[in-house]
C-alpha positions as CSV (number, residue, x, y, z in Angstrom):
1,M,21.8,5.1,14.9
2,L,23.5,1.1,15.2
3,T,25.9,0.8,17.5
4,P,29.3,-1.0,16.3
5,D,28.2,-4.1,17.8
6,E,24.8,-3.8,15.7
7,K,26.5,-3.3,12.3
8,R,29.1,-5.9,12.8
9,F,26.0,-8.4,13.7
10,Y,24.3,-6.9,10.4
11,D,27.4,-7.4,8.3
12,E,27.9,-10.9,9.6
13,N,24.1,-12.2,9.2
14,G,22.3,-9.7,6.8
15,F,19.6,-8.5,9.3
16,I,19.7,-6.7,12.7
17,L,16.8,-6.4,14.8
18,K,16.3,-3.0,16.3
19,K,14.2,-2.8,19.5
20,T,11.0,0.7,19.4
21,L,12.0,1.7,16.2
22,A,8.6,3.5,16.4
23,S,7.1,5.2,19.5
24,H,4.0,3.6,21.1
25,E,1.9,6.9,20.0
26,D,2.9,6.2,16.6
27,I,1.8,2.5,16.6
28,E,-1.5,3.5,18.1
29,K,-1.9,6.2,15.5
30,I,-1.6,3.5,12.4
31,H,-3.8,1.1,14.3
32,E,-6.3,3.7,14.0
33,E,-5.1,4.4,10.5
34,I,-5.0,0.8,8.8
35,K,-8.7,-0.4,11.0
36,D,-10.5,-2.3,9.1
37,I,-8.2,-2.3,6.0
38,H,-9.7,-5.6,4.6
39,N,-12.9,-4.2,4.3
40,R,-12.5,-0.8,3.4
41,M,-10.2,-1.7,0.9
42,A,-12.7,-4.0,-0.8
43,E,-15.3,-1.8,-0.6
44,Q,-13.5,1.8,-1.4
45,P,-9.9,1.4,-3.2
46,V,-7.9,4.1,-2.7
47,D,-6.1,5.6,-5.7
48,G,-2.7,4.5,-5.9
49,V,-2.4,1.7,-3.8
50,G,-2.4,-1.6,-5.0
51,L,-3.9,-4.6,-3.3
52,S,-3.2,-8.3,-3.8
53,W,-5.6,-10.8,-2.0
54,E,-5.6,-13.9,0.0
55,E,-7.0,-16.8,-2.2
56,F,-9.5,-19.3,-0.7
57,D,-11.4,-22.1,-1.9
58,D,-14.5,-20.9,-0.2
59,P,-16.1,-17.9,-1.8
60,A,-18.3,-17.0,0.6
61,L,-14.8,-16.3,3.1
62,S,-14.5,-12.3,3.9
63,P,-12.2,-10.8,1.5
64,R,-8.8,-10.9,3.4
65,L,-5.4,-8.9,2.3
66,K,-2.1,-10.4,1.5
67,Q,-0.6,-7.1,0.2
68,L,-1.3,-3.5,0.1
69,M,1.6,-1.6,-1.9
70,N,1.7,1.9,-1.2
71,S,0.7,2.5,2.1
72,E,1.9,5.2,2.9
73,L,-0.9,6.8,1.2
74,I,-3.3,5.2,3.7
75,S,-1.1,6.4,6.8
76,P,-0.1,9.6,7.5
77,T,1.9,7.7,9.8
78,L,3.6,5.4,8.3
79,N,4.7,7.9,6.1
80,K,6.7,10.0,8.4
81,I,8.1,6.9,10.0
82,L,9.5,6.4,6.5
83,S,11.1,9.6,6.0
84,S,12.1,9.7,9.8
85,D,16.0,10.8,10.9
86,T,15.4,7.8,12.9
87,M,14.8,5.7,10.0
88,L,17.7,7.5,7.5
89,D,20.2,7.6,10.1
90,I,20.2,3.8,9.8
91,L,20.1,3.7,6.3
92,E,23.1,6.5,5.8
93,Q,25.2,3.4,7.4
94,L,24.6,0.7,5.9
95,I,23.9,2.0,1.9
96,G,25.2,5.4,2.5
97,P,24.0,8.6,2.1
98,D,22.2,9.2,-1.1
99,V,18.9,7.0,0.2
100,S,15.4,6.6,-1.9
101,L,12.1,5.0,-1.4
102,Y,11.6,2.2,-3.6
103,H,8.3,0.5,-1.9
104,S,6.1,0.6,1.2
105,K,3.9,-2.0,1.7
106,L,2.0,-3.3,4.5
107,L,1.8,-7.0,5.2
108,P,-1.9,-7.0,7.4
109,K,-1.3,-11.2,7.8
110,D,-4.9,-11.7,9.1
111,A,-5.9,-13.9,12.5
112,K,-6.1,-17.8,11.2
113,D,-6.6,-17.0,6.9
114,G,-2.8,-15.4,6.8
115,T,-0.8,-17.8,4.5
116,A,2.6,-18.1,4.7
117,I,5.1,-15.8,2.7
118,P,7.7,-18.0,0.6
119,W,11.4,-18.4,1.2
120,H,13.0,-15.9,-1.6
121,Q,15.6,-13.2,-1.7
122,D,14.4,-9.6,-2.4
123,Y,16.8,-8.6,-4.9
124,A,15.3,-12.1,-7.2
125,Y,12.8,-9.6,-8.1
126,W,14.1,-6.6,-8.0
127,N,17.5,-7.9,-10.5
128,R,17.5,-6.4,-13.6
129,D,20.8,-5.0,-15.7
130,D,20.9,-1.4,-14.5
131,N,21.2,-1.9,-10.5
132,R,23.3,-4.2,-8.1
133,P,22.3,-5.4,-4.7
134,L,22.6,-2.4,-2.4
135,M,19.0,-2.2,-1.3
136,V,17.5,-2.3,2.5
137,N,14.1,-3.2,3.9
138,C,12.8,-2.5,7.2
139,Q,10.1,-4.4,8.6
140,L,8.2,-2.2,11.2
141,A,6.2,-4.4,13.2
142,I,2.3,-2.9,14.0
143,D,1.4,-5.6,16.1
144,A,3.4,-8.2,18.3
145,T,4.9,-10.7,15.6
146,T,5.4,-14.4,17.2
147,R,5.8,-17.9,16.0
148,E,2.3,-18.6,16.0
149,N,1.2,-15.7,13.9
150,G,4.0,-15.7,11.4
151,C,7.2,-13.7,12.3
152,I,9.7,-13.2,10.0
153,Q,12.2,-15.6,9.6
154,F,16.1,-15.4,8.4
155,V,18.4,-17.9,6.9
156,P,21.5,-15.9,8.4
157,G,24.7,-15.4,6.8
158,S,22.6,-16.1,3.4
159,H,22.9,-13.1,2.0
160,K,26.9,-13.7,1.1
161,W,25.6,-16.5,-1.0
162,G,25.2,-14.8,-3.9
163,L,21.4,-14.6,-6.4
164,Q,20.0,-18.1,-5.9
165,E,17.5,-19.7,-8.6
166,H,13.8,-18.9,-7.8
167,Q,11.0,-20.5,-9.3
168,R,8.3,-18.0,-10.5
169,R,4.9,-18.4,-10.2
170,Q,1.5,-15.9,-11.3
171,Q,0.5,-14.8,-7.8
172,T,1.3,-12.6,-4.7
173,F,4.9,-13.4,-3.9
174,G,5.3,-15.1,-7.3
175,V,9.2,-15.2,-7.2
176,F,10.6,-17.9,-4.4
177,L,12.8,-20.8,-3.6
178,P,12.1,-24.1,-4.9
179,G,9.9,-25.7,-2.3
180,H,7.9,-22.4,-1.3
181,Y,7.6,-22.4,2.2
182,H,9.2,-25.4,4.1
183,E,10.4,-25.5,8.3
184,R,14.3,-24.8,7.8
185,E,16.4,-26.2,10.5
186,D,19.3,-22.7,8.8
187,A,16.7,-20.2,9.7
188,V,16.2,-18.4,13.0
189,Q,12.7,-16.6,14.3
190,V,12.8,-12.9,14.9
191,E,9.8,-12.0,17.4
192,M,9.4,-8.2,17.4
193,A,6.8,-6.2,19.8
194,P,5.1,-3.7,18.4
195,G,7.0,-0.5,17.2
196,D,10.0,-2.9,16.5
197,G,11.9,-3.1,13.5
198,V,14.1,-5.2,11.4
199,F,16.7,-4.1,8.7
200,F,18.2,-6.8,5.8
201,N,19.6,-7.2,3.4
202,A,18.5,-7.6,-0.2
203,L,19.9,-10.9,-1.1
204,I,19.1,-12.9,2.5
205,I,16.5,-15.7,2.7
206,H,13.6,-14.9,4.3
207,G,10.7,-16.1,4.2
208,S,7.1,-16.9,7.2
209,A,5.0,-19.3,8.2
210,P,1.0,-19.3,8.3
211,N,-0.6,-17.3,11.2
212,T,-2.6,-20.5,12.9
213,S,-3.1,-17.9,15.7
214,N,-6.1,-15.5,16.7
215,L,-4.8,-12.7,16.8
216,P,-3.3,-10.7,13.5
217,R,0.1,-9.5,12.6
218,R,0.6,-6.7,10.9
219,M,3.4,-5.4,9.4
220,N,5.2,-3.3,7.1
221,T,7.7,-3.4,5.0
222,F,9.6,0.0,3.9
223,A,12.1,-1.1,0.9
224,Y,15.1,1.4,0.0
225,N,17.6,1.7,-2.6
226,V,20.5,3.9,-3.3
227,T,19.4,6.9,-6.0
228,G,20.6,5.9,-9.4
229,N,21.0,2.5,-8.7
230,G,18.4,1.8,-11.2
231,L,16.8,4.9,-11.6
232,M,13.2,2.8,-12.1
233,Q,13.3,1.5,-8.7
234,C,13.4,4.7,-6.8
235,R,10.0,6.2,-5.5
236,R,11.2,9.9,-4.3
237,A,14.6,10.5,-3.1
238,L,14.4,10.7,0.5
239,R,18.3,11.8,1.5
240,G,21.6,12.9,-0.4
241,K,20.9,13.8,-3.9
242,P,18.0,14.1,-6.0
243,L,16.4,11.6,-8.3
């Protein structure tokens, strides 16, 4: 559960880091389940899994995933974590008792080849007539995330600014704020150890720099919605009333 101080921090800033959200044993299992994921998915995609690839000018470069949607289908351990009591107890504090899964996606930002994720608000992707910005994401660190390998960054308090005007382009992460990705003085970088998780609001501005290190920065984002808040936004109910 979040402590009262953690809940106040989340309400004020729009995000909160929770240390050791997943155990060392679970992280080791995930490492095995996503081993060589780039080549595996290039050679034999899995039904129900959505794949987006890094775009390189040199066609001779090996394929590198930018995003893998429905990652619970390739990792039983991620599937377990996304509906664990630890996860759902925190989510109940943030969005109430009726919790549904919107999606689970792996972001395997590879060493040297992992490009930036532009500044954006998630609600810019999710906004529609029948839902409100109640959704919450949890990004789980599978590797250590650092400034050098492109840890997630947030603009504290920006969830209070309302939905900003976004630009759109036909590409992965094709909804973004003007300027795509650039360094911001008002952003904070959230470095994490494997197993740490950061929860964040659907309206907070966030992004990440390219991976300039020799180490991968694999993370998984679990996105949750209030059941019935835009019914088509929910893949399955995890707690509370059914879909």
